[in-house]
N, C-alpha and C positions, 0 to 999 in steps of 0.2 A: 488320241481320239480322232475320229472324222465326222467333220459337222458341215454344215451348209447353213446359210441365213436366209430364213424367211421373213422379211421385214428385220425386225430388231433381236426375232428371237433364233438362239441357236436349236439346229434340230440335230441330234446324234444320229450316225449312220450307219457307224460301227467303231473299230479299235485296231491297233497294232500293238503288240506287247512282244518285248524281248526279255529272256530271264537274264541271270548274271551268266550263263554257259554260253548265251548267242543265240539259244533257240528263239524262234519268233513265230509268233503266230498271228494272223490277220482272221478279222471276222467283220461281215458287212450283214447290216439288215437285208432280209432277204429280197424286199421291194428295191434294193439299189443296187443288186448284184446286175453285172452284163454292162454298165454305162462305163468301164476303163476306170472306175475309181480305186479299184484295187492296188494296180501296179502304181497308181498315183500317189496314193496313202504309202504304200512300202518306201516309193523313191524319197517322201519326205521324211518319214521314221529314218530312212538311212544317213539322208542329210546331218539329222540330228545325232545319230548314232556314230559317225564318224569323230565326232569330238569325245567318245566316250572310249574305254581301254578294252574295247573288241576290235580283234584282227578279222574273225570271220562270223559270220550270220550264218544260221542253217536253219531248216524248216522241214519238218514231214507233212506231206499230203497226201489224202488217201489216193490210192492207187487206181480208183475211177472216176478222180475228181479232175477232170480235164481242165476246167475255167481257172481253178487255184492252181494248177500247175502252170498254166498260160501266163496267169499274173504273177508269179513268183521269176518267171522265165523274164518276162518283161520287164521286171525290176533287176535284172541283172545276176539273177541265182541260176545256177546250172545244174542241171541233175547229176547227182550223185549215188545211183543208184538204189534199187530196193532197202526196203528195212521195214520193221514191224513198228507200229506207234500205238501204243496202249492196247495192244495184243491185236492190230489190224493191220492188213497188207498196207504198206504206203511205199511212198517214193520219197527219196532224201534230196534236197537242194542245199547249196550253197553259194554263199555269197562274199567274196574277199573285200574288206573293207580297206585295206592299205596298197592298194595297187596290185602289181604283178609281182610282190616280194614275198618273201616269207617271213616271219618274225625272226627267223634265224640269219637274214642277209643282212650283211654290214655295208653302210654306205661311206664311202670318206669324200 
């Protein structure tokens, strides 16, 4: 949940949610977009998700949604090519959570 305080009241601004397969979605209230909150929310979520059993996160962004693409890139996601999400042309982004190694590397 992305929130800000107004006095003693928490005001919800949006959320980041990650499914069991690592598919990640971000949503912000329309009035809060364009303020740099999206990539900060993603970075905060990533700090928490590093303690979970994920090795990689992925996200699908509408092909024409440059703001969302920029937010995911600022949060460390890399473009992984075109895709279709819910029947619509989209772009896929991925982010490795375990450094530069794959889950198959062995460190001694």
